[in-house]
N, CA and C atoms of all chains as a GROMACS GRO file, in nm:
protein
  636
    1UNK      N    1   4.633  16.560   7.044
    1UNK     CA    2   4.658  16.668   7.133
    1UNK      C    3   4.524  16.774   7.178
    2UNK      N    4   4.484  16.796   7.296
    2UNK     CA    5   4.356  16.854   7.351
    2UNK      C    6   4.437  16.926   7.425
    3UNK      N    7   4.291  17.029   7.487
    3UNK     CA    8   4.378  17.150   7.561
    3UNK      C    9   4.235  17.159   7.648
    4UNK      N   10   4.289  17.179   7.775
    4UNK     CA   11   4.214  17.246   7.878
    4UNK      C   12   4.277  17.309   7.983
    5UNK      N   13   4.202  17.412   8.035
    5UNK     CA   14   4.230  17.477   8.130
    5UNK      C   15   4.122  17.578   8.210
    6UNK      N   16   4.087  17.546   8.344
    6UNK     CA   17   4.006  17.642   8.385
    6UNK      C   18   4.055  17.699   8.533
    7UNK      N   19   3.983  17.758   8.586
    7UNK     CA   20   4.029  17.827   8.703
    7UNK      C   21   4.098  17.763   8.800
    8UNK      N   22   4.058  17.644   8.804
    8UNK     CA   23   4.098  17.552   8.921
    8UNK      C   24   4.275  17.494   8.857
    9UNK      N   25   4.304  17.489   8.769
    9UNK     CA   26   4.409  17.470   8.728
    9UNK      C   27   4.441  17.414   8.566
   10UNK      N   28   4.561  17.339   8.558
   10UNK     CA   29   4.623  17.291   8.440
   10UNK      C   30   4.677  17.154   8.415
   11UNK      N   31   4.609  17.094   8.328
   11UNK     CA   32   4.633  16.938   8.332
   11UNK      C   33   4.710  16.907   8.197
   12UNK      N   34   4.838  16.834   8.253
   12UNK     CA   35   4.901  16.773   8.115
   12UNK      C   36   4.914  16.611   8.117
   13UNK      N   37   4.918  16.577   7.988
   13UNK     CA   38   4.923  16.426   7.976
   13UNK      C   39   5.048  16.402   7.878
   14UNK      N   40   5.067  16.286   7.861
   14UNK     CA   41   5.154  16.238   7.752
   14UNK      C   42   5.102  16.095   7.659
   15UNK      N   43   5.107  16.097   7.568
   15UNK     CA   44   5.071  15.981   7.501
   15UNK      C   45   5.158  15.896   7.436
   16UNK      N   46   5.269  15.955   7.451
   16UNK     CA   47   5.409  15.894   7.390
   16UNK      C   48   5.465  15.795   7.470
   17UNK      N   49   5.504  15.710   7.420
   17UNK     CA   50   5.590  15.559   7.515
   17UNK      C   51   5.664  15.642   7.591
   18UNK      N   52   5.667  15.562   7.681
   18UNK     CA   53   5.780  15.601   7.804
   18UNK      C   54   5.924  15.500   7.800
   19UNK      N   55   6.015  15.564   7.773
   19UNK     CA   56   6.161  15.462   7.748
   19UNK      C   57   6.179  15.407   7.876
   20UNK      N   58   6.248  15.296   7.866
   20UNK     CA   59   6.272  15.184   7.980
   20UNK      C   60   6.352  15.283   8.075
   21UNK      N   61   6.455  15.391   7.997
   21UNK     CA   62   6.529  15.451   8.099
   21UNK      C   63   6.454  15.561   8.203
   22UNK      N   64   6.367  15.625   8.114
   22UNK     CA   65   6.268  15.715   8.195
   22UNK      C   66   6.188  15.640   8.282
   23UNK      N   67   6.144  15.533   8.262
   23UNK     CA   68   6.092  15.446   8.379
   23UNK      C   69   6.158  15.432   8.494
   24UNK      N   70   6.291  15.397   8.449
   24UNK     CA   71   6.380  15.361   8.564
   24UNK      C   72   6.454  15.501   8.635
   25UNK      N   73   6.425  15.635   8.597
   25UNK     CA   74   6.473  15.750   8.676
   25UNK      C   75   6.332  15.789   8.741
   26UNK      N   76   6.194  15.739   8.704
   26UNK     CA   77   6.106  15.773   8.741
   26UNK      C   78   6.054  15.675   8.894
   27UNK      N   79   6.100  15.573   8.870
   27UNK     CA   80   6.120  15.456   8.960
   27UNK      C   81   6.201  15.478   9.103
   28UNK      N   82   6.285  15.553   9.030
   28UNK     CA   83   6.406  15.568   9.178
   28UNK      C   84   6.339  15.719   9.215
   29UNK      N   85   6.292  15.814   9.156
   29UNK     CA   86   6.249  15.906   9.246
   29UNK      C   87   6.130  15.880   9.330
   30UNK      N   88   6.036  15.777   9.290
   30UNK     CA   89   5.916  15.726   9.367
   30UNK      C   90   5.980  15.645   9.511
   31UNK      N   91   6.073  15.602   9.466
   31UNK     CA   92   6.142  15.514   9.581
   31UNK      C   93   6.206  15.629   9.692
   32UNK      N   94   6.262  15.710   9.653
   32UNK     CA   95   6.318  15.816   9.727
   32UNK      C   96   6.214  15.900   9.823
   33UNK      N   97   6.079  15.919   9.722
   33UNK     CA   98   5.966  15.947   9.812
   33UNK      C   99   5.938  15.876   9.943
   34UNK      N  100   5.909  15.769   9.869
   34UNK     CA  101   5.878  15.637   9.988
   34UNK      C  102   5.956  15.651  10.076
   35UNK      N  103   6.073  15.664  10.086
   35UNK     CA  104   6.206  15.666  10.195
   35UNK      C  105   6.142  15.769  10.265
   36UNK      N  106   6.139  15.884  10.210
   36UNK     CA  107   6.100  15.995  10.319
   36UNK      C  108   5.971  15.998  10.399
   37UNK      N  109   5.881  15.923  10.300
   37UNK     CA  110   5.756  15.931  10.381
   37UNK      C  111   5.772  15.794  10.499
   38UNK      N  112   5.860  15.697  10.473
   38UNK     CA  113   5.880  15.625  10.592
   38UNK      C  114   5.937  15.688  10.718
   39UNK      N  115   6.053  15.768  10.694
   39UNK     CA  116   6.098  15.844  10.802
   39UNK      C  117   6.009  15.922  10.844
   40UNK      N  118   5.944  15.974  10.784
   40UNK     CA  119   5.847  16.101  10.898
   40UNK      C  120   5.756  16.036  10.948
   41UNK      N  121   5.705  15.904  10.916
   41UNK     CA  122   5.612  15.782  10.971
   41UNK      C  123   5.698  15.772  11.121
   42UNK      N  124   5.838  15.723  11.082
   42UNK     CA  125   5.918  15.657  11.200
   42UNK      C  126   5.904  15.779  11.286
   43UNK      N  127   5.991  15.886  11.244
   43UNK     CA  128   5.961  16.011  11.351
   43UNK      C  129   5.845  16.046  11.404
   44UNK      N  130   5.736  16.009  11.347
   44UNK     CA  131   5.589  16.053  11.424
   44UNK      C  132   5.561  15.941  11.536
   45UNK      N  133   5.580  15.818  11.483
   45UNK     CA  134   5.569  15.700  11.587
   45UNK      C  135   5.664  15.694  11.735
   46UNK      N  136   5.811  15.778  11.703
   46UNK     CA  137   5.909  15.807  11.810
   46UNK      C  138   5.841  15.880  11.894
   47UNK      N  139   5.753  15.972  11.849
   47UNK     CA  140   5.696  16.101  11.948
   47UNK      C  141   5.763  16.185  11.920
   48UNK      N  142   5.881  16.197  11.812
   48UNK     CA  143   5.950  16.345  11.776
   48UNK      C  144   5.876  16.448  11.765
   49UNK      N  145   5.767  16.417  11.724
   49UNK     CA  146   5.681  16.557  11.667
   49UNK      C  147   5.601  16.573  11.776
   50UNK      N  148   5.562  16.478  11.858
   50UNK     CA  149   5.456  16.572  11.967
   50UNK      C  150   5.545  16.608  12.083
   51UNK      N  151   5.639  16.581  12.082
   51UNK     CA  152   5.735  16.641  12.193
   51UNK      C  153   5.773  16.777  12.168
   52UNK      N  154   5.757  16.847  12.034
   52UNK     CA  155   5.784  16.982  12.010
   52UNK      C  156   5.662  17.066  12.030
   53UNK      N  157   3.585  17.004  11.408
   53UNK     CA  158   3.683  17.085  11.347
   53UNK      C  159   3.837  17.037  11.372
   54UNK      N  160   3.883  17.034  11.229
   54UNK     CA  161   4.029  16.998  11.244
   54UNK      C  162   4.132  17.106  11.264
   55UNK      N  163   4.249  17.093  11.331
   55UNK     CA  164   4.301  17.220  11.317
   55UNK      C  165   4.431  17.163  11.308
   56UNK      N  166   4.538  17.254  11.286
   56UNK     CA  167   4.689  17.187  11.264
   56UNK      C  168   4.805  17.278  11.364
   57UNK      N  169   4.909  17.229  11.364
   57UNK     CA  170   5.010  17.287  11.418
   57UNK      C  171   5.120  17.298  11.322
   58UNK      N  172   5.218  17.375  11.366
   58UNK     CA  173   5.361  17.380  11.226
   58UNK      C  174   5.490  17.366  11.309
   59UNK      N  175   5.540  17.268  11.298
   59UNK     CA  176   5.709  17.257  11.326
   59UNK      C  177   5.809  17.319  11.238
   60UNK      N  178   5.842  17.408  11.217
   60UNK     CA  179   5.976  17.487  11.126
   60UNK      C  180   6.092  17.462  11.164
   61UNK      N  181   6.157  17.421  11.058
   61UNK     CA  182   6.296  17.362  11.072
   61UNK      C  183   6.367  17.452  10.955
   62UNK      N  184   6.504  17.450  10.965
   62UNK     CA  185   6.542  17.514  10.831
   62UNK      C  186   6.550  17.414  10.683
   63UNK      N  187   6.519  17.319  10.695
   63UNK     CA  188   6.468  17.242  10.608
   63UNK      C  189   6.351  17.239  10.524
   64UNK      N  190   6.272  17.307  10.644
   64UNK     CA  191   6.104  17.320  10.567
   64UNK      C  192   5.987  17.315  10.653
   65UNK      N  193   5.882  17.302  10.621
   65UNK     CA  194   5.771  17.357  10.718
   65UNK      C  195   5.704  17.189  10.735
   66UNK      N  196   5.683  17.136  10.864
   66UNK     CA  197   5.602  17.033  10.869
   66UNK      C  198   5.464  17.109  10.940
   67UNK      N  199   5.366  17.071  10.857
   67UNK     CA  200   5.191  17.094  10.899
   67UNK      C  201   5.171  16.949  10.984
   68UNK      N  202   5.086  16.959  11.075
   68UNK     CA  203   5.044  16.815  11.148
   68UNK      C  204   4.912  16.844  11.163
   69UNK      N  205   4.820  16.780  11.081
   69UNK     CA  206   4.647  16.760  11.090
   69UNK      C  207   4.625  16.716  11.221
   70UNK      N  208   4.549  16.791  11.311
   70UNK     CA  209   4.504  16.716  11.411
   70UNK      C  210   4.350  16.727  11.447
   71UNK      N  211   4.279  16.632  11.510
   71UNK     CA  212   4.148  16.630  11.560
   71UNK      C  213   4.165  16.640  11.735
   72UNK      N  214   4.066  16.645  11.794
   72UNK     CA  215   4.048  16.652  11.934
   72UNK      C  216   4.122  16.490  11.969
   73UNK      N  217   4.114  16.419  11.898
   73UNK     CA  218   4.149  16.299  11.970
   73UNK      C  219   4.291  16.269  11.944
   74UNK      N  220   4.343  16.299  11.792
   74UNK     CA  221   4.460  16.264  11.755
   74UNK      C  222   4.552  16.335  11.654
   75UNK      N  223   4.683  16.291  11.610
   75UNK     CA  224   4.731  16.352  11.496
   75UNK      C  225   4.722  16.242  11.418
   76UNK      N  226   4.636  16.349  11.265
   76UNK     CA  227   4.570  16.244  11.174
   76UNK      C  228   4.677  16.293  11.068
   77UNK      N  229   4.734  16.354  11.019
   77UNK     CA  230   4.823  16.371  10.888
   77UNK      C  231   4.944  16.461  10.884
   78UNK      N  232   5.041  16.433  10.833
   78UNK     CA  233   5.128  16.529  10.832
   78UNK      C  234   5.193  16.556  10.687
   79UNK      N  235   5.196  16.692  10.676
   79UNK     CA  236   5.210  16.746  10.559
   79UNK      C  237   5.380  16.846  10.555
   80UNK      N  238   5.441  16.765  10.504
   80UNK     CA  239   5.601  16.820  10.526
   80UNK      C  240   5.664  16.866  10.413
   81UNK      N  241   5.690  17.005  10.396
   81UNK     CA  242   5.706  17.098  10.305
   81UNK      C  243   5.862  17.125  10.298
   82UNK      N  244   5.955  17.098  10.199
   82UNK     CA  245   6.098  17.076  10.264
   82UNK      C  246   6.169  17.104  10.102
   83UNK      N  247   6.279  17.165  10.141
   83UNK     CA  248   6.345  17.187  10.008
   83UNK      C  249   6.469  17.116  10.054
   84UNK      N  250   6.540  17.020   9.906
   84UNK     CA  251   6.639  16.962   9.931
   84UNK      C  252   6.787  16.994   9.867
   85UNK      N  253   6.866  16.976   9.920
   85UNK     CA  254   6.999  17.035   9.838
   85UNK      C  255   7.024  17.009   9.684
   86UNK      N  256   7.086  17.084   9.641
   86UNK     CA  257   7.078  17.073   9.489
   86UNK      C  258   7.124  16.949   9.452
   87UNK      N  259   7.193  16.872   9.482
   87UNK     CA  260   7.278  16.749   9.435
   87UNK      C  261   7.163  16.640   9.482
   88UNK      N  262   7.067  16.687   9.564
   88UNK     CA  263   6.958  16.557   9.595
   88UNK      C  264   6.877  16.601   9.481
   89UNK      N  265   6.834  16.743   9.437
   89UNK     CA  266   6.689  16.736   9.366
   89UNK      C  267   6.646  16.656   9.251
   90UNK      N  268   6.550  16.645   9.238
   90UNK     CA  269   6.502  16.545   9.111
   90UNK      C  270   6.510  16.653   8.972
   91UNK      N  271   6.495  16.803   9.017
   91UNK     CA  272   6.493  16.833   8.847
   91UNK      C  273   6.640  16.879   8.826
   92UNK      N  274   6.669  16.874   8.711
   92UNK     CA  275   6.793  16.911   8.658
   92UNK      C  276   6.756  17.028   8.550
   93UNK      N  277   6.726  17.152   8.626
   93UNK     CA  278   6.645  17.266   8.552
   93UNK      C  279   6.662  17.362   8.659
   94UNK      N  280   6.754  17.476   8.593
   94UNK     CA  281   6.801  17.583   8.679
   94UNK      C  282   6.666  17.624   8.791
   95UNK      N  283   6.578  17.673   8.691
   95UNK     CA  284   6.461  17.716   8.758
   95UNK      C  285   6.389  17.648   8.838
   96UNK      N  286   6.359  17.531   8.831
   96UNK     CA  287   6.282  17.461   8.937
   96UNK      C  288   6.380  17.415   9.033
   97UNK      N  289   6.500  17.406   8.994
   97UNK     CA  290   6.587  17.381   9.153
   97UNK      C  291   6.602  17.509   9.232
   98UNK      N  292   6.571  17.611   9.206
   98UNK     CA  293   6.567  17.747   9.282
   98UNK      C  294   6.439  17.752   9.328
   99UNK      N  295   6.354  17.711   9.263
   99UNK     CA  296   6.216  17.734   9.312
   99UNK      C  297   6.116  17.630   9.403
  100UNK      N  298   6.155  17.478   9.377
  100UNK     CA  299   6.074  17.423   9.374
  100UNK      C  300   6.105  17.346   9.575
  101UNK      N  301   5.963  17.365   9.616
  101UNK     CA  302   5.955  17.291   9.762
  101UNK      C  303   5.874  17.161   9.774
  102UNK      N  304   5.925  17.050   9.806
  102UNK     CA  305   5.845  16.924   9.792
  102UNK      C  306   5.766  16.910   9.903
  103UNK      N  307   5.642  16.806   9.868
  103UNK     CA  308   5.542  16.827   9.972
  103UNK      C  309   5.526  16.642   9.978
  104UNK      N  310   5.561  16.604  10.090
  104UNK     CA  311   5.522  16.491  10.132
  104UNK      C  312   5.420  16.463  10.228
  105UNK      N  313   5.307  16.387  10.193
  105UNK     CA  314   5.205  16.391  10.281
  105UNK      C  315   5.197  16.259  10.338
  106UNK      N  316   5.182  16.233  10.480
  106UNK     CA  317   5.155  16.075  10.526
  106UNK      C  318   5.064  16.116  10.625
  107UNK      N  319   4.983  15.968  10.630
  107UNK     CA  320   4.884  15.959  10.690
  107UNK      C  321   4.930  15.885  10.848
  108UNK      N  322   4.894  15.980  10.946
  108UNK     CA  323   4.966  15.938  11.072
  108UNK      C  324   4.917  15.837  11.177
  109UNK      N  325   4.736  15.872  11.156
  109UNK     CA  326   4.691  15.804  11.255
  109UNK      C  327   4.587  15.653  11.187
  110UNK      N  328   4.617  15.519  11.199
  110UNK     CA  329   4.526  15.463  11.159
  110UNK      C  330   4.408  15.436  11.241
  111UNK      N  331   4.373  15.479  11.351
  111UNK     CA  332   4.264  15.464  11.439
  111UNK      C  333   4.156  15.520  11.403
  112UNK      N  334   4.171  15.651  11.350
  112UNK     CA  335   4.087  15.749  11.362
  112UNK      C  336   4.042  15.801  11.211
  113UNK      N  337   3.891  15.769  11.174
  113UNK     CA  338   3.856  15.768  11.067
  113UNK      C  339   3.748  15.923  11.058
  114UNK      N  340   3.837  15.998  10.985
  114UNK     CA  341   3.769  16.126  10.967
  114UNK      C  342   3.733  16.156  10.811
  115UNK      N  343   3.612  16.227  10.800
  115UNK     CA  344   3.554  16.264  10.670
  115UNK      C  345   3.647  16.361  10.623
  116UNK      N  346   3.654  16.307  10.497
  116UNK     CA  347   3.777  16.372  10.392
  116UNK      C  348   3.712  16.477  10.351
  117UNK      N  349   3.610  16.524  10.368
  117UNK     CA  350   3.548  16.704  10.340
  117UNK      C  351   3.673  16.781  10.494
  118UNK      N  352   3.648  16.734  10.595
  118UNK     CA  353   3.727  16.785  10.680
  118UNK      C  354   3.892  16.760  10.679
  119UNK      N  355   3.933  16.716  10.603
  119UNK     CA  356   4.055  16.674  10.571
  119UNK      C  357   4.110  16.750  10.483
  120UNK      N  358   3.996  16.779  10.372
  120UNK     CA  359   4.048  16.888  10.282
  120UNK      C  360   4.028  17.036  10.305
  121UNK      N  361   3.951  17.049  10.395
  121UNK     CA  362   3.973  17.184  10.423
  121UNK      C  363   4.057  17.276  10.524
  122UNK      N  364   4.119  17.133  10.621
  122UNK     CA  365   4.243  17.188  10.685
  122UNK      C  366   4.342  17.129  10.565
  123UNK      N  367   4.355  17.072  10.499
  123UNK     CA  368   4.453  17.091  10.408
  123UNK      C  369   4.457  17.264  10.292
  124UNK      N  370   4.359  17.268  10.304
  124UNK     CA  371   4.335  17.397  10.192
  124UNK      C  372   4.402  17.494  10.287
  125UNK      N  373   4.351  17.507  10.400
  125UNK     CA  374   4.418  17.627  10.484
  125UNK      C  375   4.548  17.629  10.485
  126UNK      N  376   4.617  17.515  10.493
  126UNK     CA  377   4.752  17.496  10.550
  126UNK      C  378   4.833  17.533  10.359
  127UNK      N  379   4.775  17.491  10.271
  127UNK     CA  380   4.786  17.544  10.133
  127UNK      C  381   4.836  17.676  10.133
  128UNK      N  382   4.709  17.736  10.144
  128UNK     CA  383   4.710  17.905  10.160
  128UNK      C  384   4.791  17.938  10.246
  129UNK      N  385   4.801  17.903  10.357
  129UNK     CA  386   4.880  17.982  10.456
  129UNK      C  387   5.089  17.969  10.425
  130UNK      N  388   5.084  17.818  10.316
  130UNK     CA  389   5.242  17.792  10.274
  130UNK      C  390   5.274  17.894  10.160
  131UNK      N  391   5.145  17.913  10.109
  131UNK     CA  392   5.175  17.996   9.924
  131UNK      C  393   5.164  18.138   9.975
  132UNK      N  394   5.103  18.173  10.077
  132UNK     CA  395   5.126  18.327  10.123
  132UNK      C  396   5.211  18.301  10.245
  133UNK      N  397   5.287  18.267  10.299
  133UNK     CA  398   5.411  18.257  10.389
  133UNK      C  399   5.542  18.230  10.341
  134UNK      N  400   5.563  18.172  10.422
  134UNK     CA  401   5.738  18.128  10.343
  134UNK      C  402   5.777  18.074  10.239
  135UNK      N  403   5.699  18.024  10.210
  135UNK     CA  404   5.697  17.977  10.045
  135UNK      C  405   5.624  18.039   9.948
  136UNK      N  406   5.585  18.161   9.988
  136UNK     CA  407   5.523  18.247   9.894
  136UNK      C  408   5.550  18.228   9.752
  137UNK      N  409   5.679  18.264   9.730
  137UNK     CA  410   5.736  18.266   9.567
  137UNK      C  411   5.795  18.094   9.546
  138UNK      N  412   5.752  18.018   9.607
  138UNK     CA  413   5.818  17.896   9.542
  138UNK      C  414   5.691  17.816   9.468
  139UNK      N  415   5.735  17.702   9.439
  139UNK     CA  416   5.624  17.570   9.372
  139UNK      C  417   5.610  17.476   9.441
  140UNK      N  418   5.516  17.455   9.492
  140UNK     CA  419   5.497  17.330   9.601
  140UNK      C  420   5.471  17.204   9.494
  141UNK      N  421   5.568  17.115   9.488
  141UNK     CA  422   5.557  16.982   9.425
  141UNK      C  423   5.534  16.863   9.467
  142UNK      N  424   5.491  16.765   9.446
  142UNK     CA  425   5.444  16.640   9.487
  142UNK      C  426   5.432  16.507   9.373
  143UNK      N  427   5.492  16.411   9.393
  143UNK     CA  428   5.435  16.310   9.299
  143UNK      C  429   5.359  16.228   9.373
  144UNK      N  430   5.272  16.177   9.308
  144UNK     CA  431   5.179  16.091   9.395
  144UNK      C  432   5.130  15.946   9.335
  145UNK      N  433   5.099  15.805   9.369
  145UNK     CA  434   5.077  15.716   9.305
  145UNK      C  435   4.927  15.755   9.255
  146UNK      N  436   4.896  15.746   9.154
  146UNK     CA  437   4.768  15.753   9.032
  146UNK      C  438   4.690  15.673   9.146
  147UNK      N  439   4.536  15.724   9.125
  147UNK     CA  440   4.424  15.679   9.212
  147UNK      C  441   4.408  15.636   9.336
  148UNK      N  442   4.550  15.712   9.407
  148UNK     CA  443   4.552  15.660   9.562
  148UNK      C  444   4.452  15.733   9.622
  149UNK      N  445   4.437  15.698   9.758
  149UNK     CA  446   4.405  15.833   9.872
  149UNK      C  447   4.446  15.920   9.864
  150UNK      N  448   4.564  15.927   9.855
  150UNK     CA  449   4.601  16.087   9.842
  150UNK      C  450   4.623  16.175   9.753
  151UNK      N  451   4.578  16.086   9.622
  151UNK     CA  452   4.553  16.127   9.486
  151UNK      C  453   4.435  16.226   9.505
  152UNK      N  454   4.334  16.142   9.531
  152UNK     CA  455   4.183  16.165   9.542
  152UNK      C  456   4.179  16.294   9.664
  153UNK      N  457   4.253  16.285   9.788
  153UNK     CA  458   4.266  16.399   9.880
  153UNK      C  459   4.284  16.540   9.786
  154UNK      N  460   4.413  16.545   9.699
  154UNK     CA  461   4.468  16.641   9.602
  154UNK      C  462   4.350  16.702   9.541
  155UNK      N  463   4.305  16.603   9.469
  155UNK     CA  464   4.199  16.604   9.378
  155UNK      C  465   4.063  16.674   9.393
  156UNK      N  466   4.022  16.643   9.549
  156UNK     CA  467   3.924  16.736   9.617
  156UNK      C  468   3.964  16.878   9.654
  157UNK      N  469   4.108  16.881   9.685
  157UNK     CA  470   4.122  17.014   9.716
  157UNK      C  471   4.164  17.101   9.583
  158UNK      N  472   4.205  17.062   9.475
  158UNK     CA  473   4.174  17.111   9.400
  158UNK      C  474   4.074  17.162   9.335
  159UNK      N  475   3.966  17.086   9.337
  159UNK     CA  476   3.828  17.129   9.306
  159UNK      C  477   3.782  17.233   9.408
  160UNK      N  478   3.823  17.208   9.552
  160UNK     CA  479   3.762  17.285   9.625
  160UNK      C  480   3.813  17.429   9.636
  161UNK      N  481   3.956  17.470   9.562
  161UNK     CA  482   4.010  17.579   9.567
  161UNK      C  483   3.944  17.695   9.498
  162UNK      N  484   3.889  17.802   9.574
  162UNK     CA  485   3.841  17.888   9.490
  162UNK      C  486   3.939  18.019   9.474
  163UNK      N  487   4.079  18.017   9.561
  163UNK     CA  488   4.156  18.105   9.538
  163UNK      C  489   4.229  18.165   9.400
  164UNK      N  490   4.203  18.254   9.341
  164UNK     CA  491   4.244  18.277   9.214
  164UNK      C  492   4.402  18.293   9.221
  165UNK      N  493   4.444  18.321   9.296
  165UNK     CA  494   4.608  18.328   9.320
  165UNK      C  495   4.665  18.174   9.310
  166UNK      N  496   4.589  18.053   9.355
  166UNK     CA  497   4.683  17.953   9.388
  166UNK      C  498   4.653  17.886   9.236
  167UNK      N  499   4.723  17.841   9.186
  167UNK     CA  500   4.744  17.751   9.043
  167UNK      C  501   4.796  17.628   9.088
  168UNK      N  502   4.712  17.524   9.020
  168UNK     CA  503   4.737  17.394   9.002
  168UNK      C  504   4.772  17.333   8.882
  169UNK      N  505   4.896  17.302   8.879
  169UNK     CA  506   4.918  17.199   8.751
  169UNK      C  507   4.946  17.062   8.772
  170UNK      N  508   4.904  17.027   8.691
  170UNK     CA  509   4.922  16.852   8.724
  170UNK      C  510   4.978  16.776   8.576
  171UNK      N  511   5.058  16.682   8.565
  171UNK     CA  512   5.083  16.596   8.495
  171UNK      C  513   5.052  16.462   8.543
  172UNK      N  514   4.989  16.434   8.442
  172UNK     CA  515   4.869  16.293   8.488
  172UNK      C  516   4.932  16.150   8.438
  173UNK      N  517   4.942  16.065   8.542
  173UNK     CA  518   4.968  15.917   8.498
  173UNK      C  519   5.085  15.906   8.370
  174UNK      N  520   5.216  15.943   8.456
  174UNK     CA  521   5.351  15.906   8.383
  174UNK      C  522   5.378  15.789   8.484
  175UNK      N  523   5.415  15.701   8.423
  175UNK     CA  524   5.466  15.556   8.497
  175UNK      C  525   5.369  15.574   8.625
  176UNK      N  526   5.257  15.560   8.653
  176UNK     CA  527   5.181  15.533   8.768
  176UNK      C  528   5.178  15.639   8.849
  177UNK      N  529   5.236  15.767   8.799
  177UNK     CA  530   5.245  15.849   8.909
  177UNK      C  531   5.156  15.995   8.818
  178UNK      N  532   5.095  16.078   8.938
  178UNK     CA  533   5.094  16.208   8.898
  178UNK      C  534   5.164  16.311   9.001
  179UNK      N  535   5.204  16.386   8.876
  179UNK     CA  536   5.305  16.513   8.930
  179UNK      C  537   5.227  16.650   8.940
  180UNK      N  538   5.193  16.681   9.072
  180UNK     CA  539   5.143  16.819   9.107
  180UNK      C  540   5.248  16.925   9.134
  181UNK      N  541   5.209  17.038   9.086
  181UNK     CA  542   5.277  17.186   9.130
  181UNK      C  543   5.188  17.268   9.136
  182UNK      N  544   5.197  17.347   9.205
  182UNK     CA  545   5.079  17.432   9.297
  182UNK      C  546   5.159  17.559   9.334
  183UNK      N  547   5.107  17.682   9.286
  183UNK     CA  548   5.188  17.786   9.320
  183UNK      C  549   5.120  17.937   9.309
  184UNK      N  550   5.161  18.046   9.346
  184UNK     CA  551   5.115  18.162   9.369
  184UNK      C  552   5.136  18.239   9.293
  185UNK      N  553   5.052  18.295   9.188
  185UNK     CA  554   5.033  18.322   9.032
  185UNK      C  555   5.084  18.481   9.077
  186UNK      N  556   5.043  18.520   9.198
  186UNK     CA  557   5.094  18.669   9.187
  186UNK      C  558   5.273  18.663   9.218
  187UNK      N  559   5.290  18.554   9.251
  187UNK     CA  560   5.483  18.527   9.283
  187UNK      C  561   5.517  18.498   9.119
  188UNK      N  562   5.479  18.355   9.091
  188UNK     CA  563   5.537  18.299   9.002
  188UNK      C  564   5.436  18.303   8.832
  189UNK      N  565   5.534  18.332   8.762
  189UNK     CA  566   5.475  18.321   8.644
  189UNK      C  567   5.439  18.200   8.569
  190UNK      N  568   5.238  18.196   8.550
  190UNK     CA  569   5.239  18.035   8.485
  190UNK      C  570   5.314  18.016   8.398
  191UNK      N  571   5.323  18.123   8.288
  191UNK     CA  572   5.389  18.083   8.175
  191UNK      C  573   5.525  18.026   8.162
  192UNK      N  574   5.626  18.069   8.300
  192UNK     CA  575   5.740  18.062   8.330
  192UNK      C  576   5.752  17.910   8.354
  193UNK      N  577   5.653  17.902   8.482
  193UNK     CA  578   5.659  17.713   8.562
  193UNK      C  579   5.625  17.664   8.428
  194UNK      N  580   5.496  17.693   8.356
  194UNK     CA  581   5.494  17.578   8.242
  194UNK      C  582   5.585  17.527   8.150
  195UNK      N  583   5.660  17.620   8.086
  195UNK     CA  584   5.782  17.595   8.004
  195UNK      C  585   5.883  17.521   8.088
  196UNK      N  586   5.923  17.551   8.226
  196UNK     CA  587   6.007  17.496   8.266
  196UNK      C  588   5.967  17.327   8.304
  197UNK      N  589   5.838  17.310   8.326
  197UNK     CA  590   5.830  17.192   8.360
  197UNK      C  591   5.775  17.073   8.241
  198UNK      N  592   5.733  17.153   8.119
  198UNK     CA  593   5.760  17.065   7.999
  198UNK      C  594   5.900  17.050   7.946
  199UNK      N  595   5.949  17.168   7.953
  199UNK     CA  596   6.105  17.158   7.911
  199UNK      C  597   6.192  17.027   7.987
  200UNK      N  598   6.194  17.020   8.119
  200UNK     CA  599   6.208  16.941   8.208
  200UNK      C  600   6.188  16.803   8.172
  201UNK      N  601   6.052  16.777   8.160
  201UNK     CA  602   6.025  16.591   8.107
  201UNK      C  603   6.041  16.607   7.995
  202UNK      N  604   6.046  16.684   7.902
  202UNK     CA  605   6.105  16.662   7.762
  202UNK      C  606   6.262  16.632   7.767
  203UNK      N  607   6.354  16.720   7.845
  203UNK     CA  608   6.480  16.700   7.868
  203UNK      C  609   6.502  16.556   7.944
  204UNK      N  610   6.480  16.582   8.050
  204UNK     CA  611   6.473  16.431   8.175
  204UNK      C  612   6.448  16.311   8.149
  205UNK      N  613   6.296  16.280   8.086
  205UNK     CA  614   6.252  16.201   8.037
  205UNK      C  615   6.202  16.142   7.901
  206UNK      N  616   6.267  16.238   7.803
  206UNK     CA  617   6.196  16.238   7.665
  206UNK      C  618   6.063  16.218   7.646
  207UNK      N  619   5.998  16.282   7.755
  207UNK     CA  620   5.844  16.306   7.745
  207UNK      C  621   5.788  16.407   7.659
  208UNK      N  622   5.709  16.422   7.583
  208UNK     CA  623   5.630  16.528   7.549
  208UNK      C  624   5.477  16.548   7.571
  209UNK      N  625   5.516  16.672   7.656
  209UNK     CA  626   5.337  16.639   7.726
  209UNK      C  627   5.266  16.753   7.637
  210UNK      N  628   5.150  16.724   7.667
  210UNK     CA  629   5.014  16.831   7.611
  210UNK      C  630   4.926  16.823   7.718
  211UNK      N  631   4.845  16.947   7.663
  211UNK     CA  632   4.753  16.969   7.748
  211UNK      C  633   4.636  16.854   7.779
  212UNK      N  634   4.596  16.801   7.872
  212UNK     CA  635   4.484  16.713   7.871
  212UNK      C  636   4.352  16.775   7.889
   0.00000   0.00000   0.00000
């Protein structure tokens, strides 16, 4: 375990192995994020934000 | 010079970074309903605002320095405005262009109130938490995040 902190921010990492269950949870989270991004781009391409 | 406009809604604030020619990026700061939240942690559920960054223009190439400057102004607006007492959260694919953008943003930041906390490379994702230290206690945020990763993912975080 090492430590570093400066005025810009604080960083964490993990050296422990991630379980299959945790991987699934994070992959689900990533998929939700990608869906959100797709909707954002779709809305943009449809002109939704230009009109406002 | 890049500028930006903001579209406010009940759900959050969408900032659109624009050049003279085109809309370049969308920075969507939004809150989720409790049942949709990623965080099974009372403190984080109450305080997290999620950020999604989308690149809109495929046609225009802009210097990253100019994009970083615009994004930095947006972050300061957000962290001193509507979401001043909130924690801005995003998860980004490691080593991606967006990760590069956020890293440059962190490097550029000279505002002592704006604290960046990141959890690096967990299943290919880097998790960023950005907050106003005048409004949110760093210790409380750190404790909530380390506690969340331990309970939710059985991941013990250490300073890097």
